[in-house]
N, C-alpha and C positions, 0 to 999 in steps of 0.2 A: 735386525736379528729378532728371533722369536723364542720365547721361553715356553716350551710346550705349546699350548694353544693360546698363550698370552703374547700379544705383540709387545715389542720393547717399549713403545710409547704408552702402553696401558699398564705396565707393571706396577708403577707407584700407586695408581688408583685402585688396582685390584688388591694389593697388599693392605692398603688403607681400608678398603671395604671388608676384607677378611678380618682385620683387627676390629672394625666397627661391630660386626655381628658376633665375634668372639666375646667382646667386652659386654655387650648388652645381655647375652645369654649367660655369661659367667655371673654378672651382677644379679640377674633374676634368680639363678639357681643358688646363690648365696642367701637371698631373701626367702625363697620358697620354704626351706626346712624351718626357718625361724617362724614363718607364718603358720605352718602346719603344726608345729610344736605347741602353739598357743591354743589350738582347738581342744586339747585335752583338759583345759581349765573350764570348759563350758559344758553344760548339759546338751543332750540331743536337741531339745526345744530351742535353747539359746543359739546353737549353731545353725539350726534351720532358719531362725529369724535373721541371722547374719547373712546367710546365703540368699534370703529373699531380698535384703537390702543390696547385696552384691549384684543380683540380677537387675534390679531397677536402675542402680547407678551405672552399671556396665552398659545397659541398653542406652541410657541417656548419653554417656560419654562417647560410645562408639558412633552413635548417630550424629552427635555434635562434631566429632572428628571427620566423619564423612562429609558433612556440610562444609567444614573448614577447608577440606581438600579442594573444593570447587571454588573457594573464595581467596585462599591465601597461597602464595607461591611456596613450593617445597623448600626453597633455600631459606625461608623464614620459618616455615612451619616445623620442619624436622628438628633443628637445634632447639627450638622453643619447647617442643614436646619433651625431649630428654632433659632439658634444663629444668623444666617445671617439676618433672618427677624427681630429679636429684634434690631440688630445694625442698620439696614436700617430705622426702625421706629424711633430710637433715632436720626439718622441723619436728617430725615424729620422733626422731632420735632424741632431740632436746626435751620433748614432752615426756617421753618414757623415763628420762633421767630425773626430771624435776618432780614427776608424779608417778613413781614406780608402782604404787598400789592401785592406781586408777584403771579399772578394767576397761572402761570405755575407750581409752587410747589404744589398747591392744586390739579391740574390735575394729576401730577405724583403720588401724594398720593392716589388719587381715583383709578388710574390704579393698583397701587401696592397692595392696600387692596383687590382688585378684584382678583389679582393673588394669594394672600395669601389665599383667600377663597377656591380656587381650591385645593391647596396643603395641607391645614391645616389638614383636616380629613384624606385625602388619605395617607399622610405620617404616621400619627398615626396608622392607621389600618395595614399598611404594616409592621410597627415595631411590633405591637401586634402579627401579623401572624408569625413573625420571632422569637418572644419571647416564645410563648406558642405552645405546640404541638396540634395535631388534637383533641385528647380526652379532653384536658384542655379547648380548645377553645369552645367546645360544652357546657361545664359546666359554664364557667366563662365570656364569652363575653357579655352575656345578662346583667349581673350585671355591668360590666365595662362600657357598652354603656349607662347605666343610668346616668353616670357622665356627658355625653354630654348634656342630657336634663337639668340637674341641672345647668351646665355652661351656657346653652342658656337662662336660666331663670335669673341667677345672673348678667350676662353681661349687658343686657339692664337696669336692676334695678340700677346698679352702675352708668350708664350713666344718667338715670333720676334724681338720687339723687345729682350727682356732676357736671352736665353740667353747671349749672349757677355759681357754686362756683369756679371751677378750669378752666372752659372754654374748648373748643375743644382741644387746645394744651395740657392742663393738662391731658385730657383723653388719648391722644396719648402716653404720658409719662407713665401713669399707665399701659396701655396695653403692651407697649414695655418691661417694667420691669417684668411684669408677665410672658413673654415668656422665661425668663431665668430659670424659675422653671422647665419646661419640659426638658430643656437641662440637668439639674442636675439629674432629674428623669431617663432620658434615659440612662445616664452613669451608674447610680446605678443599674438599671434593668439589664443591660448587665452583671454586676458583679455577681448578684444573680441568673442569668438565669440557670447556671450550678449547683451552690451550693444548691439553695433552690428549684427551679423548676425542677431541674434534667433533663434539656434539653441540650443535647450535640450535637445532630444531627440537620441539617437544617430542618426547618419546611416544611410541605407539602404545605403550603399556599404561599410560596414566589412568587412574581409577576414576569412576563416576562417583558422585555423592552417595554415601551409604544410605541416606534416608530414602532416596528414590528406589534403590534396589530393594530395601526391606518391604515397603508397602506394595510394590508391584509384584514382588516375588511370592506373596501369599496365594495369588490366583494360579501361578504356574505350579506351585506345590500341590494345591488341591486338585488340579485337573490332570496331573501326570501321575499314573499309578506307581511308576518306578521311583520318582522323586518322593512320593508319599511313603513308599516302602523304605527309602533311605532315611526319611525323617523318623519313622517308627524304629528303624535300626538304631538310630542315634539315641532315641528315648530309652531303649533297652540297654544300650551301651552305658548311658548315664546312670541307669539303675545299678549296674555293676560297680561303677566308680563310687557311687554314694555308699553302697553297702560296705565296701572295703574301707573307704575313708573313715566312716563313722565307727566301724568296728575297731579299726586300728587306733583311732584317737581314744576310744574307751579303754582299750588294752593298756595305753600309756598314761592313764590318769594318775597313777601313783609313782610315776617316774619323774625325776627332777627335770627342770626346763632344759638345761644344757645337754643332758643325755638324750632327751626326746629329740632335740634339734639334730644331734649326731645320728640318731637312728633314722630320722626322715632323710637326712642328707645321704646316709649310707644307702638307703633304698634308691634315691635318685641316681646316685653314682652307679650302682649295680644295674639299674634299669637302662641308663644311657649307654653303658658299655655293652650290655647284652643286646640292646636294640640295634646298635651299629653293626655288631658282628652278625646278627641274624639278618639284617637288611642287606649286608654285603654278600653273604654266602648262602642265604636260604630263601628269601622272599621271591626273588626273580625266578629261581629254579622251580619253586612250588607252583607259582602262577603259570609258568610256561609249560610245565610237564603235566600238571593235574587240572589246570583251569581254575576259575574262580569258584566253581561249585564245591571244590574241596578246600581251597585256600581261605575263602571268606569265613566258613563255619568252623575252621580248625581250632582257633583259640576259644570261641564260645563253648565248643564241645569239651576241650581240655578243662576249662574252668568249671563246667558242670560236674565232671567226674571228681575234680579236686575238692570242690565244695562239699560234695556228699561225703568224701573221705574225711575232710576236716570236721564235719558235723559230729563225727564219732569221737574225735579227740582234739578239741579246740585248745591250742597252745600258742603263745606269743610268737616264737621263732618259726613255727610251722606256718603261721599266718603271714609273717613277714616274707618268708620264702614264696608263698603263694601270691602275695602282692607283687613281688618282683617279677615272677613268671607272667602274671596277668598283664601288668603294664608293659613289659618288654614285648610280649606277644602282640599286644594291641598296637603299640607304636610301630613295630617293625613289620607286622604281617597284616593285621586287621585294617589299620588305617590306610596304608597304601592300596590294599585291595578295595576298600570302600571308595577311595578317590577314583579308582578305575571305573566305577559304575557311572560316574558323571559323563564319561565319554559316550554313553549310549543316548544322550539327549542332545538337542540342538544347543548352540552356543548361547543364545539369548536366555533360554530356560535355565541353562546350567548356571549362568552368572547371577541371574535374579534370584533363583531359589536357593542357591548355595549360602548366601548371606543370611537368609531366613533360617536355614537349618543350623548354621554355625553359631549364630548369635541368639535368635529367639527360641528355637526348638531346644538347642543344647542347654543354654542357661536356664530356660524355663523348666526343662526336665530335671535339672539339678535341684531346683527349688522344690518341685513336686515330690521327688524321691526323698529329699531330706525330711519333709513333713510326714511322708509315709513311714520312713524308718523310725521317726520319733513316735508316731502313733503305735507302731508295733512294739517298741520297747517300753515306753512310758505309760501307754494306755492299756495295751493288751498283755504286757509283761513277758514278751518273748526274750529268751536268752540268746547267747551267741550261737549255740547249736541250732536253735530254731530259725534264726536269721540266716544261717548258712544253708539250711534246707530250702527256705524261700528263695534265696539267691540262686541255688542250683536250678530251681524250677523256672525262674526268670531267664537264666542262661540257656535252658533247654528251648524255651520259646525263641530266644535270640538265635539259637543254632538253626532252628527250622526256617526262620525268616532269612538267615544268611544263605542257606542252601537254595531257597527260592530265588533270591537276588543273584546268586552266583550262577545258577542255571540260566537265568534270563540273559546275563552278560555273555556266557559261553555260546548260547544259541544265537544271540544277536551277532556275535563275532563270526560264527559259522555262516550265517545268512549273508553278512557283509562280504565275507571272503568269496562265497559262491557268486554273489552279484558281480564282484570285481572280475572273477574268472570268466563269467558269462560275457561281460563287456569286452574283455580281452579276446575271447574267442570270436565274438561277433566282429570285432575290429580286425582280427586276423583274416576272417572269411571275406570281409569287404575288401581288404587290401589285395587278397588273391584274385577276387573277381575283377577288380580294376586292373590288376596286372595282366590277366588273360585278355581283357578288352583292349588294353594298350598294345599288347603283342599282336593281337588280331588286326588292329588298325594299322600297325606298322607293316 
C-alpha cells in the first residue's frame, strides 16, 4: 500500500525524519529569542566584537565539520553533533545559574547559539541525503521539510508562552533536553535504513569536505560576474539585517529580559507564519507571471520606501512591524528568487562558490556591517532616523542590483528556451527528411 507518495515500508522512517527536523527547528527557535534578547545588554561596539568572534569560530567549526564528513561515518557523526550541542547547552544552563551576573557566559552563549544555527539544518540534510536514495529523496523530502516549518512555528510559541514562567534559563534547559530526541532518532534511522528503506549503498547526495569547497570556490566567485553579483547581493542583504538587528536591540535596552525574549519570539512566530503563507500562495505566482526582474527587487524596493517613512516617525512597534514584513519577504520571496540565480551557472561552479557565499561572504559581511553601524552611532553620532535614511539608500542600491540580476536570469531563461525550441525544430526537420528518404526508398 502507498500513503500519498510514501510507500508503506517507508512510512516509519519518514515520520521519524519529520519528527527529527521538527525537533531541531523547535529547539533552535526556543533558543534564538533568548540569544537575541541578550543583545540589548551590550553596546554596539560590544555586539560587533561578539559578531567578529562568531564569524571566526563559525568559520572554524564549519570547516572542521566539512573535514569530519569525509573522515567519520554519518551514523557516528550525526548523533555526536546533536549530543555535543545538547551537553554544551546543559553546561551553559548550569553556568548561568551559578554565575548569573557574569556577562561573559551570556556572550559565549550568544556565539554558540549562532554556531548551532549554522550546523543545525546542514547536518540534518546531510544525514537525510545519506539515509534516502535519489528516487526516495524526490518523493519524500518535500513532506519531511514540512516538519521544519512546523518546528519553526512551535519553537517561538513555546518561548512566548513560557518565557515569563520559567525564564530564559528554563528555556535553555527545555531546548537542550529536546536535542536528545534527534540523537535517538538518528541512531534508530541508521538501523532501519537497510531493513525498511532497503538502502545498502552510499547515497548519491553525500557531501564533499567543506574545506576543499571553500578554498577552490574563491576562484569561481571572482571569475564569474553573476556569482560575484550574487555575492554583492548577499553583502547588501546582510547590511539590511544588521541595521534592523542593531536598531531593534537598542530599542529594547530598557525592557526587561523576559519581555525582550517574548518580543523576539513574537517576531519569529509572525515571520515564520507569514513566510509560509507567502511562499504557498505568492512566490511561485510572482516568479512565473512577472519573472525575476520584478520578483527579486520587490522586497528591497518595499524596504526602501518603508525606511524613508520610518525615518520621519521612528517608533518601536512601527519598527517591529517593519522587521516582520522585511524578514518574511526576504525568507518567502527574496531568498527563493536568489537561489534561482544559481541555476544559470554550471554545477561545479555553483557548488564551489555557494559555500563561499553562504559562509565566508555572508558571515564576513555581518561583521563588517556591525562595525560600520557602530561607527555611525558611536563615532559619528547618528540617531535612529539618520540610520533609517542610510538604510534606505543601501536598500536602493540593493534594488538596482536585484533588477540587473533578475533581468539576467529572465534573459538567460528566454535564450535557453529558444535554444531548446531550435533543437526541437531541427530534430523535427531531420525526422521528416529521413521519413521522406525512407518512403522514397520503399
